[in-house]
C-alpha positions in Angstrom: 29.6 1.3 -4.2 28.1 -1.5 -4.8 28.9 -5.1 -6.1 30.4 -5.9 -9.4 27.9 -8.6 -10.3 24.3 -9.6 -9.7 23.8 -11.8 -6.7 20.8 -14.2 -6.4 18.7 -14.5 -2.9 17.1 -16.9 -1.5 15.5 -17.9 2.0 16.6 -20.5 4.7 13.2 -21.6 6.8 13.6 -23.3 9.8 9.2 -23.4 10.4 10.0 -21.4 13.5 6.7 -22.3 16.0 6.2 -19.3 18.2 4.3 -19.1 21.1 0.7 -19.8 20.8 1.2 -20.7 17.4 0.0 -24.6 16.1 2.2 -26.6 14.3 -0.3 -26.9 11.2 -0.3 -22.9 11.1 4.0 -23.0 11.0 3.5 -25.3 8.0 1.0 -23.2 6.7 3.2 -19.7 7.1 6.1 -21.9 5.1 3.9 -22.0 2.4 2.9 -18.8 2.0 6.2 -17.8 2.6 7.4 -19.7 -0.1 4.8 -18.3 -2.6 5.4 -15.0 -2.0 9.4 -15.5 -2.0 8.5 -17.0 -5.7 6.8 -13.8 -6.3 9.3 -11.5 -5.1 12.2 -12.7 -7.3 13.8 -15.1 -4.8 15.9 -18.4 -6.5 15.2 -20.7 -3.8 13.4 -21.9 -0.7 15.3 -23.8 1.6 14.2 -25.7 4.5 16.7 -27.1 7.6 16.6 -29.8 9.5 16.6 -29.8 13.4 15.7 -32.1 16.3 14.4 -31.9 19.6 13.7 -28.0 19.7 10.2 -27.4 20.1 10.9 -24.0 18.2 11.7 -25.5 15.1 9.0 -28.0 13.2 11.3 -28.5 10.3 12.8 -32.0 11.7 11.1 -33.8 8.5 12.9 -32.1 6.2 12.0 -34.0 2.9 8.5 -34.4 3.8 8.1 -30.5 4.4 9.9 -30.1 1.5 7.3 -32.0 -0.6 4.4 -29.9 1.1 5.9 -26.8 -0.3 7.1 -28.1 -3.5 3.4 -29.0 -4.6 2.1 -25.6 -3.5 4.6 -23.8 -5.6 5.2 -23.4 -9.3 8.9 -22.2 -10.0 10.8 -21.5 -7.0 13.8 -24.2 -6.5 12.9 -25.9 -2.9 16.0 -27.3 -0.9 17.6 -28.8 2.4 19.5 -26.4 4.2 20.2 -29.0 4.8 19.7 -32.3 5.7 22.4 -33.6 8.3 24.0 -36.1 6.3 25.4 -38.6 9.1 21.6 -38.2 10.2 20.8 -40.4 7.6 21.6 -43.3 5.5 22.8 -42.0 1.9 20.9 -44.9 0.0 17.6 -43.3 1.8 18.7 -39.6 0.9 19.4 -40.7 -2.6 16.0 -42.2 -2.8 14.1 -39.4 -1.4 15.6 -36.9 -3.4 15.0 -38.8 -6.4 11.7 -38.7 -6.0 11.4 -35.5 -5.0 13.2 -34.4 -8.5 10.9 -37.0 -10.6 8.0 -35.3 -8.8 9.1 -31.5 -9.3 11.7 -31.7 -11.9 14.5 -29.2 -12.6 13.3 -27.4 -8.9 14.8 -29.5 -6.1 18.2 -28.9 -4.5 20.3 -31.6 -2.2 21.8 -29.4 1.0 24.2 -31.4 2.8 26.2 -30.8 5.9 27.1 -33.2 8.7 26.5 -31.4 11.9 23.5 -33.2 13.9 21.2 -30.4 14.2 20.4 -31.2 17.6 22.3 -32.0 20.9 24.3 -35.2 21.4 21.9 -37.1 23.2 19.0 -36.6 20.6 21.6 -37.5 17.7 22.4 -40.6 19.7 18.9 -41.3 19.2 18.2 -40.8 15.4 21.3 -42.7 14.6 23.7 -44.6 17.5 27.0 -44.7 15.0 26.4 -41.6 13.7 30.3 -40.6 14.7 31.2 -43.1 11.8 29.0 -41.4 9.5 30.6 -38.0 10.2 34.1 -39.0 9.5 32.7 -40.9 5.9 30.9 -37.3 5.4 33.0 -37.1 1.9 32.7 -40.8 1.0 29.1 -40.6 1.7 28.7 -37.8 -0.6 30.0 -40.0 -3.8 27.8 -42.7 -2.5 25.0 -40.6 -2.9 25.8 -39.0 -6.3 26.5 -42.7 -7.6 23.1 -43.6 -6.6 21.9 -41.1 -8.9 24.0 -41.8 -12.0 22.5 -43.8 -14.9 24.9 -46.7 -15.3 24.2 -48.6 -11.8 22.4 -51.3 -13.9 25.3 -53.7 -12.7 25.5 -52.2 -9.1 23.9 -54.7 -6.0 22.6 -52.2 -4.2 20.4 -49.3 -6.4 18.1 -46.6 -5.8 16.4 -46.8 -9.1 13.9 -43.8 -8.6 16.9 -41.6 -8.5 19.1 -42.4 -11.6 19.1 -40.0 -14.1 17.8 -37.3 -12.3 18.6 -33.7 -11.9 19.2 -33.1 -8.2 21.9 -30.3 -7.5 24.0 -31.0 -4.6 25.3 -28.4 -2.3 28.1 -28.8 0.5 27.4 -27.0 3.7 29.2 -26.1 6.3 30.4 -24.0 9.6 34.1 -24.0 9.6 36.7 -24.8 6.8 36.4 -28.5 6.7 33.6 -28.4 4.4 35.5 -25.8 2.0 38.0 -28.4 1.6 34.6 -31.2 0.7 33.1 -29.3 -1.7 36.1 -27.4 -3.2 37.8 -31.4 -3.7 34.6 -32.6 -4.9 33.4 -29.5 -7.4 30.3 -28.8 -5.3 28.4 -25.0 -5.0 29.3 -24.3 -1.2 27.2 -23.0 1.5 29.1 -21.3 4.9 26.0 -20.7 7.7 27.7 -17.5 8.5 24.0 -16.5 9.7 24.7 -18.3 13.2 28.5 -18.9 12.9 30.4 -16.1 11.5 34.0 -16.7 12.7 35.5 -18.4 9.8 33.4 -17.1 7.0 36.4 -15.6 5.6 38.7 -18.5 6.1 36.7 -21.1 4.4 35.9 -19.1 1.7 39.8 -18.5 0.5 40.6 -22.3 1.2 37.1 -22.8 -1.2 37.8 -20.5 -4.1 41.6 -21.3 -4.0 41.3 -25.4 -3.8 38.4 -26.0 -6.2 38.3 -28.4 -8.7 36.2 -28.3 -11.6 33.8 -30.7 -12.1 31.1 -32.5 -14.1 28.6 -30.5 -12.0 30.1 -27.2 -11.7 33.2 -25.7 -13.6 33.9 -22.6 -11.5 33.2 -22.1 -7.6 29.7 -20.6 -6.8 29.5 -19.5 -2.9 26.4 -19.0 -0.7 26.3 -17.5 2.5 23.9 -17.1 4.8 22.6 -14.0 6.8 19.8 -12.7 9.3 17.3 -10.2 7.9 14.7 -8.5 10.2 13.1 -5.1 7.8 10.8 -2.6 8.5 9.5 0.7 7.4 11.8 2.1 10.7 14.7 1.5 12.6 12.7 1.2 16.0 9.8 -1.0 14.5 13.0 -3.7 13.3 14.5 -3.2 16.8 11.6 -4.3 18.5 9.9 -7.1 15.8 14.2 -8.3 16.8 13.0 -8.9 20.1 11.7 -12.1 19.3 14.9 -13.4 17.8 17.1 -12.4 20.4 15.5 -13.6 22.9 15.5 -16.7 21.2 19.4 -16.8 20.6 19.9 -16.5 24.3 18.0 -19.6 24.7 20.0 -21.2 22.2 23.1 -20.1 24.1 22.2 -20.9 27.1 20.3 -24.2 26.4 16.8 -22.9 27.4 15.2 -23.5 24.3 11.5 -22.1 24.2 9.4 -21.1 21.7 9.9 -18.1 19.5 8.3 -15.3 21.8 6.2 -12.2 20.9 7.6 -9.1 20.2 8.1 -6.6 23.2 9.6 -2.8 23.3 13.3 -2.6 23.4 14.6 -2.3 26.9 17.7 -1.7 28.8 18.2 -5.4 30.0 17.5 -6.6 26.4 20.0 -4.5 25.1 22.5 -5.6 27.3 21.7 -9.0 26.1 22.2 -7.7 22.8 25.4 -6.0 23.2 26.7 -9.2 25.2 30.6 -9.9 23.2 29.7 -14.0 22.7 26.0 -13.1 21.4 27.6 -10.1 19.1 30.0 -12.7 17.3 27.1 -14.8 16.7 25.1 -12.2 15.5 27.6 -10.5 13.1 25.4 -10.7 10.2 22.1 -10.2 11.5 21.1 -7.1 9.8 18.3 -5.2 11.5 16.3 -1.7 10.7 14.6 0.1 7.7 15.2 -0.5 4.1 18.0 1.8 3.7 19.4 0.4 7.1 19.3 -3.3 6.1 20.7 -2.2 2.2 23.6 -0.7 3.4 24.6 -3.4 5.7 23.9 -6.1 2.6 26.0 -4.3 0.3 28.6 -4.5 2.3 28.4 -7.8 3.3 28.2 -9.0 -0.2 31.3 -6.5 -1.3 33.4 -7.9 1.5 32.6 -11.6 0.9 32.4 -11.7 -3.0 29.5 -14.6 -2.7 27.5 -15.3 -5.7 24.4 -15.6 -3.4 22.4 -14.6 0.2 20.3 -16.9 1.9 18.5 -15.0 4.4 17.1 -16.6 7.6 14.5 -14.5 9.7 13.2 -15.6 13.0 10.0 -13.2 13.1 7.0 -14.1 15.6 4.2 -12.4 13.5 3.1 -14.0 10.0 2.9 -10.0 8.5 6.5 -8.5 9.8 7.9 -11.3 8.4 6.5 -11.2 5.0 6.9 -7.4 5.0 10.5 -8.0 5.6 11.2 -10.1 3.3 9.5 -7.4 0.4 11.6 -5.1 1.5 14.5 -7.6 1.3 13.8 -8.7 -2.4 13.5 -4.6 -3.2 16.8 -4.1 -2.0 18.1 -7.0 -3.8 16.5 -6.2 -6.8 18.1 -2.2 -6.7 21.1 -3.8 -6.3 21.0 -6.2 -8.9 19.8 -3.5 -11.4 22.7 -1.1 -10.7 25.3 -3.8 -11.4 24.1 -5.3 -14.4 
């Protein structure tokens, strides 16, 4: 049984740094993926903000957004997200106002309140960030005001942002941000690709409490999944060993570069089947086209989301491009049958 409505599909890229792969090559790979995504019908290409992680190169998120936007033509480029407590609302407005002017109708502003790093690094980024965490809803309002046209009498202005069309999205991995997105009438993006436990509760809060706004008449929801698709289940399983070892590093604090894939073995199967990792990877879909399609359709039906955003930690660029091609075929098939 298929979903009852067409569903948009997008990409979340962390500019993951693989073993023996330079940062320059990583950025080149992100551009290549964005171009491919554009040709395959993906709606948006978002870049995440993380810091002090050797395996992630998207730390200067808006800079990389501009780089990718300049090398693509129509796909929406956004932040998934900018971690607002790390930044001044004024500077965020100026940066996104500039991007929105350079690439009109193509820039998305996704905002979250997590640090995107460890607490020591978060303090190094902004020593008063905890005050900003509690001011998250207020700072969202600040940014929205900077984009208004009627700021001529305001003492502090982001003139480059005034009147620029840059849609705002609220990101979350718990129920807190669901309340914020609903109250402010904004689209809501849930990080179920790594924090699935509160997905359904958060979505229920968002839909039940949504207040229409000048930005959005009805709720719009996006949820994250991990996908590794290949020609066979065995091939996908082997490719997934890179991601599996990366996730273990995240959980144990032993962060390293994304490693080359190896044959699945008993030790890695035991790690994969660990209950903690299984909970984190509840929405990690690995396999051939039919396997991934079945799991994706179930996910869309269960959640009722308007859009899925896909993360894929794959070492080899050819394997990564192929995985996203397969996923686009899946979504085209699903959407053709729901029209």
